[in-house]
N, CA, C and O atoms as CSV, one atom per row, in Angstrom:
chain,resi,resn,atom,element,x,y,z
A,1,UNK,N,N,117.835,121.626,71.105
A,1,UNK,CA,C,117.140,122.296,72.170
A,1,UNK,C,C,117.235,123.806,71.928
A,1,UNK,O,O,118.316,124.336,71.670
A,2,UNK,N,N,116.104,124.481,72.014
A,2,UNK,CA,C,116.066,125.920,71.875
A,2,UNK,C,C,116.154,126.560,73.221
A,2,UNK,O,O,115.654,126.035,74.216
A,3,UNK,N,N,116.790,127.690,73.247
A,3,UNK,CA,C,116.980,128.416,74.538
A,3,UNK,C,C,116.085,129.620,74.573
A,3,UNK,O,O,115.938,130.318,73.569
A,4,UNK,N,N,115.480,129.877,75.716
A,4,UNK,CA,C,114.728,131.096,75.931
A,4,UNK,C,C,115.615,132.276,76.098
A,4,UNK,O,O,115.158,133.416,76.017
A,5,UNK,N,N,116.905,132.030,76.336
A,5,UNK,CA,C,117.846,133.152,76.550
A,5,UNK,C,C,118.089,133.954,75.272
A,5,UNK,O,O,118.566,135.086,75.345
A,6,UNK,N,N,117.773,133.391,74.102
A,6,UNK,CA,C,118.039,134.103,72.868
A,6,UNK,C,C,117.184,135.369,72.749
A,6,UNK,O,O,117.516,136.269,71.977
A,7,UNK,N,N,116.102,135.440,73.499
A,7,UNK,CA,C,115.263,136.666,73.460
A,7,UNK,C,C,115.835,137.793,74.237
A,7,UNK,O,O,115.447,138.943,74.035
A,8,UNK,N,N,116.769,137.500,75.141
A,8,UNK,CA,C,117.324,138.540,75.990
A,8,UNK,C,C,118.269,139.418,75.188
A,8,UNK,O,O,118.967,138.951,74.288
A,9,UNK,N,N,118.277,140.663,75.522
A,9,UNK,CA,C,119.169,141.625,74.867
A,9,UNK,C,C,119.984,142.321,75.958
A,9,UNK,O,O,119.457,142.635,77.025
A,10,UNK,N,N,121.260,142.558,75.690
A,10,UNK,CA,C,122.072,143.290,76.676
A,10,UNK,C,C,121.501,144.652,76.964
A,10,UNK,O,O,120.958,145.316,76.082
A,11,UNK,N,N,121.628,145.060,78.196
A,11,UNK,CA,C,121.153,146.407,78.564
A,11,UNK,C,C,122.301,147.163,79.200
A,11,UNK,O,O,123.236,146.573,79.741
A,12,UNK,N,N,122.214,148.439,79.126
A,12,UNK,CA,C,123.173,149.308,79.761
A,12,UNK,C,C,122.647,149.644,81.156
A,12,UNK,O,O,121.481,150.002,81.321
A,13,UNK,N,N,123.484,149.530,82.115
A,13,UNK,CA,C,123.109,149.813,83.487
A,13,UNK,C,C,123.394,151.286,83.768
A,13,UNK,O,O,124.515,151.748,83.554
A,14,UNK,N,N,122.409,152.018,84.238
A,14,UNK,CA,C,122.618,153.409,84.543
A,14,UNK,C,C,123.392,153.548,85.849
A,14,UNK,O,O,123.382,152.642,86.682
A,15,UNK,N,N,124.041,154.648,86.019
A,15,UNK,CA,C,124.808,154.916,87.241
A,15,UNK,C,C,123.867,155.042,88.419
A,15,UNK,O,O,122.835,155.710,88.358
A,16,UNK,N,N,124.254,154.382,89.486
A,16,UNK,CA,C,123.475,154.393,90.729
A,16,UNK,C,C,123.655,155.749,91.358
A,16,UNK,O,O,124.794,156.184,91.526
A,17,UNK,N,N,122.596,156.442,91.714
A,17,UNK,CA,C,122.702,157.824,92.181
A,17,UNK,C,C,122.684,158.016,93.677
A,17,UNK,O,O,122.960,159.119,94.150
A,18,UNK,N,N,122.373,156.993,94.437
A,18,UNK,CA,C,122.296,157.214,95.898
A,18,UNK,C,C,123.664,157.115,96.536
A,18,UNK,O,O,124.588,156.519,95.983
A,19,UNK,N,N,123.774,157.712,97.709
A,19,UNK,CA,C,125.021,157.656,98.452
A,19,UNK,C,C,125.181,156.243,99.024
A,19,UNK,O,O,124.186,155.593,99.347
A,20,UNK,N,N,126.406,155.768,99.152
A,20,UNK,CA,C,126.607,154.446,99.715
A,20,UNK,C,C,126.264,154.400,101.187
A,20,UNK,O,O,126.508,155.362,101.914
A,21,UNK,N,N,125.709,153.308,101.625
A,21,UNK,CA,C,125.410,153.103,103.022
A,21,UNK,C,C,126.678,152.652,103.730
A,21,UNK,O,O,127.435,151.830,103.212
A,22,UNK,N,N,126.902,153.206,104.933
A,22,UNK,CA,C,128.079,152.821,105.652
A,22,UNK,C,C,128.082,151.332,106.009
A,22,UNK,O,O,129.130,150.715,106.204
A,23,UNK,N,N,126.860,150.779,106.085
A,23,UNK,CA,C,126.772,149.333,106.393
A,23,UNK,C,C,127.359,148.508,105.287
A,23,UNK,O,O,127.800,147.384,105.524
A,24,UNK,N,N,127.378,149.044,104.057
A,24,UNK,CA,C,127.927,148.286,102.924
A,24,UNK,C,C,129.390,148.569,102.674
A,24,UNK,O,O,130.041,147.866,101.901
A,25,UNK,N,N,129.892,149.553,103.298
A,25,UNK,CA,C,131.252,149.959,102.993
A,25,UNK,C,C,132.257,149.430,104.025
A,25,UNK,O,O,133.467,149.532,103.819
A,26,UNK,N,N,131.769,148.877,105.109
A,26,UNK,CA,C,132.681,148.329,106.113
A,26,UNK,C,C,133.335,149.456,106.872
A,26,UNK,O,O,132.875,150.597,106.822
A,27,UNK,N,N,134.405,149.142,107.575
A,27,UNK,CA,C,135.106,150.161,108.322
A,27,UNK,C,C,135.635,151.271,107.400
A,27,UNK,O,O,135.865,151.021,106.217
A,28,UNK,N,N,135.824,152.455,107.905
A,28,UNK,CA,C,136.319,153.553,107.070
A,28,UNK,C,C,137.548,153.122,106.248
A,28,UNK,O,O,138.465,152.485,106.767
A,29,UNK,N,N,137.543,153.470,105.010
A,29,UNK,CA,C,138.648,153.226,104.105
A,29,UNK,C,C,138.828,151.771,103.689
A,29,UNK,O,O,139.735,151.481,102.908
A,30,UNK,N,N,137.995,150.830,104.180
A,30,UNK,CA,C,138.213,149.459,103.810
A,30,UNK,C,C,137.848,149.197,102.360
A,30,UNK,O,O,138.545,148.448,101.675
A,31,UNK,N,N,136.764,149.801,101.879
A,31,UNK,CA,C,136.371,149.566,100.468
A,31,UNK,C,C,137.431,150.073,99.515
A,31,UNK,O,O,137.804,149.325,98.611
A,32,UNK,N,N,137.954,151.303,99.646
A,32,UNK,CA,C,138.994,151.722,98.728
A,32,UNK,C,C,140.278,150.856,98.872
A,32,UNK,O,O,140.966,150.593,97.886
A,33,UNK,N,N,140.576,150.433,100.081
A,33,UNK,CA,C,141.789,149.647,100.255
A,33,UNK,C,C,141.701,148.283,99.570
A,33,UNK,O,O,142.704,147.764,99.081
A,34,UNK,N,N,140.505,147.710,99.539
A,34,UNK,CA,C,140.320,146.406,98.954
A,34,UNK,C,C,140.039,146.501,97.457
A,34,UNK,O,O,140.647,145.784,96.663
A,35,UNK,N,N,139.127,147.378,97.075
A,35,UNK,CA,C,138.656,147.437,95.676
A,35,UNK,C,C,139.154,148.630,94.913
A,35,UNK,O,O,138.840,148.756,93.730
A,36,UNK,N,N,139.910,149.511,95.519
A,36,UNK,CA,C,140.374,150.718,94.839
A,36,UNK,C,C,139.315,151.784,94.917
A,36,UNK,O,O,138.238,151.565,95.471
A,37,UNK,N,N,139.614,152.928,94.368
A,37,UNK,CA,C,138.676,154.036,94.368
A,37,UNK,C,C,139.300,155.245,95.059
A,37,UNK,O,O,140.332,155.158,95.726
A,38,UNK,N,N,138.641,156.347,94.872
A,38,UNK,CA,C,139.120,157.612,95.445
A,38,UNK,C,C,137.975,158.334,96.094
A,38,UNK,O,O,136.824,158.095,95.729
A,39,UNK,N,N,138.243,159.229,97.063
A,39,UNK,CA,C,137.172,159.913,97.797
A,39,UNK,C,C,136.207,160.691,96.890
A,39,UNK,O,O,135.033,160.832,97.231
A,40,UNK,N,N,136.676,161.197,95.747
A,40,UNK,CA,C,135.779,161.949,94.897
A,40,UNK,C,C,134.814,161.059,94.108
A,40,UNK,O,O,133.914,161.573,93.445
A,41,UNK,N,N,134.985,159.744,94.166
A,41,UNK,CA,C,134.072,158.787,93.510
A,41,UNK,C,C,133.546,157.778,94.517
A,41,UNK,O,O,133.922,156.607,94.484
A,42,UNK,N,N,132.643,158.248,95.442
A,42,UNK,CA,C,132.212,157.371,96.552
A,42,UNK,C,C,131.396,156.151,96.133
A,42,UNK,O,O,131.261,155.212,96.917
A,43,UNK,N,N,130.844,156.141,94.907
A,43,UNK,CA,C,130.046,155.009,94.465
A,43,UNK,C,C,130.820,153.989,93.682
A,43,UNK,O,O,130.296,152.919,93.374
A,44,UNK,N,N,132.054,154.289,93.354
A,44,UNK,CA,C,132.867,153.405,92.566
A,44,UNK,C,C,133.138,152.097,93.329
A,44,UNK,O,O,133.498,152.121,94.506
A,45,UNK,N,N,132.968,151.007,92.673
A,45,UNK,CA,C,133.223,149.655,93.176
A,45,UNK,C,C,132.184,149.166,94.153
A,45,UNK,O,O,132.405,148.148,94.808
A,46,UNK,N,N,131.064,149.841,94.280
A,46,UNK,CA,C,130.012,149.334,95.162
A,46,UNK,C,C,129.434,148.039,94.645
A,46,UNK,O,O,128.944,147.224,95.427
A,47,UNK,N,N,129.484,147.832,93.323
A,47,UNK,CA,C,129.020,146.576,92.744
A,47,UNK,C,C,129.756,145.374,93.273
A,47,UNK,O,O,129.196,144.278,93.321
A,48,UNK,N,N,130.981,145.551,93.665
A,48,UNK,CA,C,131.737,144.494,94.303
A,48,UNK,C,C,131.611,144.529,95.816
A,48,UNK,O,O,131.445,143.487,96.450
A,49,UNK,N,N,131.689,145.716,96.401
A,49,UNK,CA,C,131.760,145.830,97.862
A,49,UNK,C,C,130.453,145.483,98.546
A,49,UNK,O,O,130.469,144.792,99.565
A,50,UNK,N,N,129.326,145.933,98.028
A,50,UNK,CA,C,128.053,145.699,98.746
A,50,UNK,C,C,127.672,144.213,98.839
A,50,UNK,O,O,127.321,143.766,99.931
A,51,UNK,N,N,127.720,143.438,97.774
A,51,UNK,CA,C,127.377,142.018,97.951
A,51,UNK,C,C,128.332,141.303,98.904
A,51,UNK,O,O,127.914,140.474,99.712
A,52,UNK,N,N,129.597,141.628,98.802
A,52,UNK,CA,C,130.564,141.009,99.684
A,52,UNK,C,C,130.280,141.321,101.136
A,52,UNK,O,O,130.355,140.435,101.988
A,53,UNK,N,N,129.949,142.589,101.435
A,53,UNK,CA,C,129.628,142.977,102.810
A,53,UNK,C,C,128.410,142.226,103.293
A,53,UNK,O,O,128.384,141.779,104.440
A,54,UNK,N,N,127.412,142.072,102.467
A,54,UNK,CA,C,126.182,141.319,102.860
A,54,UNK,C,C,126.520,139.874,103.167
A,54,UNK,O,O,126.078,139.331,104.180
A,55,UNK,N,N,127.301,139.246,102.298
A,55,UNK,CA,C,127.632,137.821,102.529
A,55,UNK,C,C,128.435,137.659,103.812
A,55,UNK,O,O,128.278,136.669,104.527
A,56,UNK,N,N,129.312,138.650,104.110
A,56,UNK,CA,C,130.153,138.544,105.287
A,56,UNK,C,C,129.418,138.867,106.579
A,56,UNK,O,O,129.810,138.383,107.641
A,57,UNK,N,N,128.370,139.669,106.516
A,57,UNK,CA,C,127.794,140.208,107.747
A,57,UNK,C,C,126.354,139.786,108.039
A,57,UNK,O,O,125.900,139.932,109.173
A,58,UNK,N,N,125.645,139.283,107.077
A,58,UNK,CA,C,124.211,138.957,107.283
A,58,UNK,C,C,123.998,137.440,107.283
A,58,UNK,O,O,124.377,136.755,106.333
A,59,UNK,N,N,123.398,136.930,108.341
A,59,UNK,CA,C,123.195,135.482,108.480
A,59,UNK,C,C,122.428,134.879,107.294
A,59,UNK,O,O,122.740,133.769,106.863
A,60,UNK,N,N,121.432,135.595,106.764
A,60,UNK,CA,C,120.639,135.057,105.677
A,60,UNK,C,C,121.399,134.871,104.379
A,60,UNK,O,O,120.912,134.217,103.457
A,61,UNK,N,N,122.598,135.446,104.306
A,61,UNK,CA,C,123.441,135.296,103.113
A,61,UNK,C,C,124.607,134.363,103.334
A,61,UNK,O,O,125.435,134.192,102.439
A,62,UNK,N,N,124.696,133.744,104.523
A,62,UNK,CA,C,125.783,132.806,104.810
A,62,UNK,C,C,125.716,131.664,103.778
A,62,UNK,O,O,124.655,131.101,103.510
A,63,UNK,N,N,126.837,131.361,103.238
A,63,UNK,CA,C,126.951,130.301,102.235
A,63,UNK,C,C,126.591,130.720,100.810
A,63,UNK,O,O,126.614,129.893,99.898
A,64,UNK,N,N,126.266,131.973,100.618
A,64,UNK,CA,C,125.905,132.476,99.307
A,64,UNK,C,C,127.113,132.418,98.376
A,64,UNK,O,O,128.257,132.535,98.816
A,65,UNK,N,N,126.846,132.239,97.100
A,65,UNK,CA,C,127.911,132.273,96.076
A,65,UNK,C,C,127.974,133.700,95.541
A,65,UNK,O,O,126.947,134.298,95.220
A,66,UNK,N,N,129.167,134.231,95.449
A,66,UNK,CA,C,129.364,135.570,94.923
A,66,UNK,C,C,129.702,135.446,93.464
A,66,UNK,O,O,130.574,134.657,93.099
A,67,UNK,N,N,129.038,136.200,92.620
A,67,UNK,CA,C,129.245,136.186,91.182
A,67,UNK,C,C,129.930,137.470,90.770
A,67,UNK,O,O,129.362,138.550,90.926
A,68,UNK,N,N,131.142,137.374,90.246
A,68,UNK,CA,C,131.887,138.542,89.809
A,68,UNK,C,C,132.825,138.169,88.709
A,68,UNK,O,O,133.342,137.052,88.683
A,69,UNK,N,N,133.061,139.086,87.789
A,69,UNK,CA,C,134.093,138.915,86.770
A,69,UNK,C,C,135.330,139.749,87.095
A,69,UNK,O,O,136.240,139.842,86.271
A,70,UNK,N,N,135.378,140.333,88.233
A,70,UNK,CA,C,136.519,141.108,88.679
A,70,UNK,C,C,137.489,140.145,89.371
A,70,UNK,O,O,137.207,139.621,90.448
A,71,UNK,N,N,138.628,139.930,88.728
A,71,UNK,CA,C,139.604,138.934,89.211
A,71,UNK,C,C,140.051,139.233,90.653
A,71,UNK,O,O,140.039,138.352,91.512
A,72,UNK,N,N,140.443,140.491,90.897
A,72,UNK,CA,C,140.968,140.816,92.241
A,72,UNK,C,C,139.872,140.683,93.294
A,72,UNK,O,O,140.135,140.182,94.387
A,73,UNK,N,N,138.680,141.108,92.998
A,73,UNK,CA,C,137.581,140.999,93.960
A,73,UNK,C,C,137.241,139.500,94.217
A,73,UNK,O,O,136.949,139.101,95.345
A,74,UNK,N,N,137.288,138.717,93.166
A,74,UNK,CA,C,137.029,137.271,93.331
A,74,UNK,C,C,138.089,136.607,94.195
A,74,UNK,O,O,137.773,135.771,95.042
A,75,UNK,N,N,139.336,136.976,93.983
A,75,UNK,CA,C,140.401,136.392,94.776
A,75,UNK,C,C,140.291,136.820,96.237
A,75,UNK,O,O,140.559,136.031,97.142
A,76,UNK,N,N,139.887,138.099,96.466
A,76,UNK,CA,C,139.704,138.600,97.824
A,76,UNK,C,C,138.613,137.785,98.540
A,76,UNK,O,O,138.789,137.368,99.685
A,77,UNK,N,N,137.479,137.565,97.842
A,77,UNK,CA,C,136.405,136.802,98.447
A,77,UNK,C,C,136.778,135.348,98.675
A,77,UNK,O,O,136.472,134.792,99.730
A,78,UNK,N,N,137.423,134.732,97.723
A,78,UNK,CA,C,137.805,133.302,97.818
A,78,UNK,C,C,138.759,133.139,98.996
A,78,UNK,O,O,138.679,132.143,99.715
A,79,UNK,N,N,139.639,134.076,99.203
A,79,UNK,CA,C,140.600,133.999,100.315
A,79,UNK,C,C,139.897,134.039,101.668
A,79,UNK,O,O,140.462,133.633,102.683
A,80,UNK,N,N,138.669,134.531,101.671
A,80,UNK,CA,C,137.861,134.608,102.899
A,80,UNK,C,C,136.829,133.485,102.974
A,80,UNK,O,O,135.922,133.517,103.806
A,81,UNK,N,N,136.977,132.487,102.093
A,81,UNK,CA,C,136.105,131.313,102.151
A,81,UNK,C,C,134.764,131.494,101.501
A,81,UNK,O,O,133.870,130.668,101.682
A,82,UNK,N,N,134.600,132.580,100.730
A,82,UNK,CA,C,133.326,132.797,100.021
A,82,UNK,C,C,133.374,132.149,98.653
A,82,UNK,O,O,134.280,132.436,97.870
A,83,UNK,N,N,132.424,131.283,98.344
A,83,UNK,CA,C,132.426,130.658,96.995
A,83,UNK,C,C,132.210,131.741,95.922
A,83,UNK,O,O,131.345,132.604,96.069
A,84,UNK,N,N,133.009,131.683,94.842
A,84,UNK,CA,C,133.006,132.660,93.792
A,84,UNK,C,C,132.802,131.986,92.425
A,84,UNK,O,O,133.421,130.966,92.123
A,85,UNK,N,N,131.934,132.573,91.620
A,85,UNK,CA,C,131.767,132.134,90.239
A,85,UNK,C,C,131.822,133.354,89.372
A,85,UNK,O,O,131.599,134.473,89.835
A,86,UNK,N,N,132.126,133.133,88.077
A,86,UNK,CA,C,132.103,134.218,87.117
A,86,UNK,C,C,131.132,133.872,86.001
A,86,UNK,O,O,130.525,132.802,86.007
A,87,UNK,N,N,130.987,134.778,85.045
A,87,UNK,CA,C,130.001,134.639,83.969
A,87,UNK,C,C,130.256,133.355,83.165
A,87,UNK,O,O,129.314,132.627,82.851
A,88,UNK,N,N,131.522,133.076,82.833
A,88,UNK,CA,C,131.823,131.884,82.058
A,88,UNK,C,C,131.473,130.620,82.806
A,88,UNK,O,O,130.953,129.667,82.227
A,89,UNK,N,N,131.765,130.615,84.118
A,89,UNK,CA,C,131.408,129.458,84.941
A,89,UNK,C,C,129.899,129.232,84.929
A,89,UNK,O,O,129.432,128.105,84.771
A,90,UNK,N,N,129.151,130.305,85.096
A,90,UNK,CA,C,127.702,130.160,85.078
A,90,UNK,C,C,127.186,129.643,83.754
A,90,UNK,O,O,126.299,128.791,83.714
A,91,UNK,N,N,127.746,130.164,82.659
A,91,UNK,CA,C,127.335,129.718,81.321
A,91,UNK,C,C,127.710,128.234,81.104
A,91,UNK,O,O,126.945,127.463,80.523
A,92,UNK,N,N,128.885,127.870,81.578
A,92,UNK,CA,C,129.320,126.456,81.467
A,92,UNK,C,C,128.363,125.554,82.246
A,92,UNK,O,O,127.958,124.504,81.748
A,93,UNK,N,N,128.003,125.958,83.463
A,93,UNK,CA,C,127.066,125.158,84.257
A,93,UNK,C,C,125.702,125.035,83.556
A,93,UNK,O,O,125.086,123.970,83.564
A,94,UNK,N,N,125.240,126.145,82.950
A,94,UNK,CA,C,123.973,126.132,82.227
A,94,UNK,C,C,124.036,125.202,81.007
A,94,UNK,O,O,123.078,124.482,80.725
A,95,UNK,N,N,125.152,125.218,80.293
A,95,UNK,CA,C,125.305,124.382,79.109
A,95,UNK,C,C,125.389,122.901,79.503
A,95,UNK,O,O,124.742,122.058,78.882
A,96,UNK,N,N,126.169,122.589,80.512
A,96,UNK,CA,C,126.318,121.196,80.925
A,96,UNK,C,C,125.013,120.633,81.435
A,96,UNK,O,O,124.713,119.464,81.193
A,97,UNK,N,N,124.223,121.439,82.140
A,97,UNK,CA,C,122.961,120.976,82.700
A,97,UNK,C,C,121.818,121.015,81.678
A,97,UNK,O,O,120.720,120.542,81.969
A,98,UNK,N,N,122.062,121.569,80.490
A,98,UNK,CA,C,121.028,121.557,79.441
A,98,UNK,C,C,120.090,122.740,79.481
A,98,UNK,O,O,119.084,122.744,78.773
A,99,UNK,N,N,120.388,123.750,80.291
A,99,UNK,CA,C,119.553,124.940,80.340
A,99,UNK,C,C,119.700,125.777,79.096
A,99,UNK,O,O,118.798,126.532,78.733
A,100,UNK,N,N,120.839,125.645,78.440
A,100,UNK,CA,C,121.116,126.408,77.210
A,100,UNK,C,C,122.046,125.517,76.336
A,100,UNK,O,O,122.888,124.784,76.854
A,101,UNK,N,N,121.867,125.606,75.031
A,101,UNK,CA,C,122.747,124.873,74.142
A,101,UNK,C,C,124.120,125.541,74.200
A,101,UNK,O,O,124.219,126.765,74.278
A,102,UNK,N,N,125.166,124.736,74.161
A,102,UNK,CA,C,126.526,125.297,74.312
A,102,UNK,C,C,126.853,126.329,73.242
A,102,UNK,O,O,127.559,127.301,73.511
A,103,UNK,N,N,126.344,126.127,72.031
A,103,UNK,CA,C,126.634,127.108,70.942
A,103,UNK,C,C,125.968,128.449,71.241
A,103,UNK,O,O,126.560,129.500,70.994
A,104,UNK,N,N,124.755,128.423,71.763
A,104,UNK,CA,C,124.060,129.644,72.122
A,104,UNK,C,C,124.757,130.356,73.291
A,104,UNK,O,O,124.902,131.579,73.291
A,105,UNK,N,N,125.177,129.579,74.271
A,105,UNK,CA,C,125.900,130.144,75.416
A,105,UNK,C,C,127.174,130.814,74.979
A,105,UNK,O,O,127.505,131.906,75.441
A,106,UNK,N,N,127.901,130.153,74.075
A,106,UNK,CA,C,129.163,130.733,73.538
A,106,UNK,C,C,128.873,132.007,72.749
A,106,UNK,O,O,129.613,132.984,72.856
A,107,UNK,N,N,127.798,132.001,71.956
A,107,UNK,CA,C,127.436,133.190,71.215
A,107,UNK,C,C,127.147,134.362,72.144
A,107,UNK,O,O,127.571,135.488,71.885
A,108,UNK,N,N,126.423,134.090,73.230
A,108,UNK,CA,C,126.121,135.134,74.203
A,108,UNK,C,C,127.376,135.658,74.858
A,108,UNK,O,O,127.511,136.867,75.047
A,109,UNK,N,N,128.289,134.790,75.206
A,109,UNK,CA,C,129.549,135.215,75.816
A,109,UNK,C,C,130.348,136.094,74.853
A,109,UNK,O,O,130.883,137.129,75.252
A,110,UNK,N,N,130.428,135.685,73.602
A,110,UNK,CA,C,131.153,136.464,72.598
A,110,UNK,C,C,130.470,137.839,72.424
A,110,UNK,O,O,131.153,138.843,72.221
A,111,UNK,N,N,129.157,137.885,72.501
A,111,UNK,CA,C,128.440,139.167,72.418
A,111,UNK,C,C,128.779,140.088,73.580
A,111,UNK,O,O,128.902,141.299,73.401
A,112,UNK,N,N,128.930,139.517,74.770
A,112,UNK,CA,C,129.299,140.306,75.925
A,112,UNK,C,C,130.706,140.912,75.742
A,112,UNK,O,O,130.958,142.078,76.045
A,113,UNK,N,N,131.590,140.070,75.238
A,113,UNK,CA,C,132.983,140.565,74.998
A,113,UNK,C,C,132.935,141.663,73.922
A,113,UNK,O,O,133.586,142.697,74.075
A,114,UNK,N,N,132.180,141.455,72.846
A,114,UNK,CA,C,132.077,142.439,71.791
A,114,UNK,C,C,131.478,143.765,72.335
A,114,UNK,O,O,131.800,144.837,71.823
A,115,UNK,N,N,130.631,143.697,73.343
A,115,UNK,CA,C,130.073,144.873,73.979
A,115,UNK,C,C,130.997,145.480,75.009
A,115,UNK,O,O,130.595,146.351,75.780
A,116,UNK,N,N,132.230,145.023,75.022
A,116,UNK,CA,C,133.268,145.565,75.872
A,116,UNK,C,C,133.043,145.242,77.357
A,116,UNK,O,O,133.478,145.990,78.233
A,117,UNK,N,N,132.354,144.116,77.632
A,117,UNK,CA,C,132.235,143.631,78.993
A,117,UNK,C,C,133.536,142.951,79.352
A,117,UNK,O,O,134.209,142.398,78.481
A,118,UNK,N,N,133.892,142.981,80.584
A,118,UNK,CA,C,135.156,142.379,80.992
A,118,UNK,C,C,134.907,140.937,81.453
A,118,UNK,O,O,134.906,140.645,82.648
A,119,UNK,N,N,134.701,140.066,80.501
A,119,UNK,CA,C,134.436,138.672,80.788
A,119,UNK,C,C,135.726,137.898,80.614
A,119,UNK,O,O,136.350,137.946,79.553
A,120,UNK,N,N,136.126,137.186,81.649
A,120,UNK,CA,C,137.381,136.435,81.593
A,120,UNK,C,C,137.109,134.987,81.259
A,120,UNK,O,O,136.108,134.412,81.687
A,121,UNK,N,N,138.028,134.392,80.471
A,121,UNK,CA,C,137.991,132.944,80.245
A,121,UNK,C,C,137.067,132.468,79.150
A,121,UNK,O,O,136.718,131.287,79.126
A,122,UNK,N,N,136.649,133.349,78.228
A,122,UNK,CA,C,135.828,132.900,77.098
A,122,UNK,C,C,136.723,132.099,76.164
A,122,UNK,O,O,137.735,132.609,75.684
A,123,UNK,N,N,136.359,130.856,75.907
A,123,UNK,CA,C,137.174,129.968,75.095
A,123,UNK,C,C,136.953,130.210,73.617
A,123,UNK,O,O,136.009,130.899,73.230
A,124,UNK,N,N,137.812,129.651,72.794
A,124,UNK,CA,C,137.750,129.865,71.359
A,124,UNK,C,C,136.686,129.057,70.676
A,124,UNK,O,O,136.250,129.428,69.586
A,125,UNK,N,N,136.237,127.947,71.276
A,125,UNK,CA,C,135.228,127.114,70.639
A,125,UNK,C,C,134.056,126.881,71.600
A,125,UNK,O,O,134.239,126.781,72.813
A,126,UNK,N,N,132.853,126.796,71.029
A,126,UNK,CA,C,131.649,126.612,71.858
A,126,UNK,C,C,131.688,125.306,72.630
A,126,UNK,O,O,131.203,125.253,73.760
A,127,UNK,N,N,132.245,124.260,72.059
A,127,UNK,CA,C,132.333,122.944,72.686
A,127,UNK,C,C,133.098,122.983,74.020
A,127,UNK,O,O,132.915,122.124,74.882
A,128,UNK,N,N,133.943,123.984,74.162
A,128,UNK,CA,C,134.733,124.100,75.408
A,128,UNK,C,C,133.863,124.393,76.598
A,128,UNK,O,O,134.276,124.161,77.734
A,129,UNK,N,N,132.635,124.910,76.364
A,129,UNK,CA,C,131.707,125.118,77.484
A,129,UNK,C,C,131.281,123.792,78.134
A,129,UNK,O,O,130.800,123.778,79.268
A,130,UNK,N,N,131.456,122.714,77.427
A,130,UNK,CA,C,131.045,121.415,77.932
A,130,UNK,C,C,132.149,120.695,78.671
A,130,UNK,O,O,131.925,119.609,79.206
A,131,UNK,N,N,133.352,121.279,78.715
A,131,UNK,CA,C,134.499,120.657,79.409
A,131,UNK,C,C,134.264,120.591,80.891
A,131,UNK,O,O,135.118,120.102,81.630
């Protein structure tokens, strides 16, 4: 089976330039207390904080799965009953369901690690994606 994912290339995400919305940051100081950060870097950790705030506060996101490779953020969300998945889990589900061949999925994961992405749980063999 050939995967359409092989055409995808990693991209660098540019820094988000807008100021954070107070609706996404929760009560004052809650984002830094949960995810870390300092006042001089107000946009730091919004990638974790904003989706979590939406899932917790907006009815249309009730029951949503939160995807993160940040261990602490994932544990924080899971402790609040929010389903959490990471990149390896998503790739495993794609391989098991036949959306991608396990060898191609493993190659992509190794590429992410080589690009210095913080992907947790990449196994040593492609076949382990099928476990």
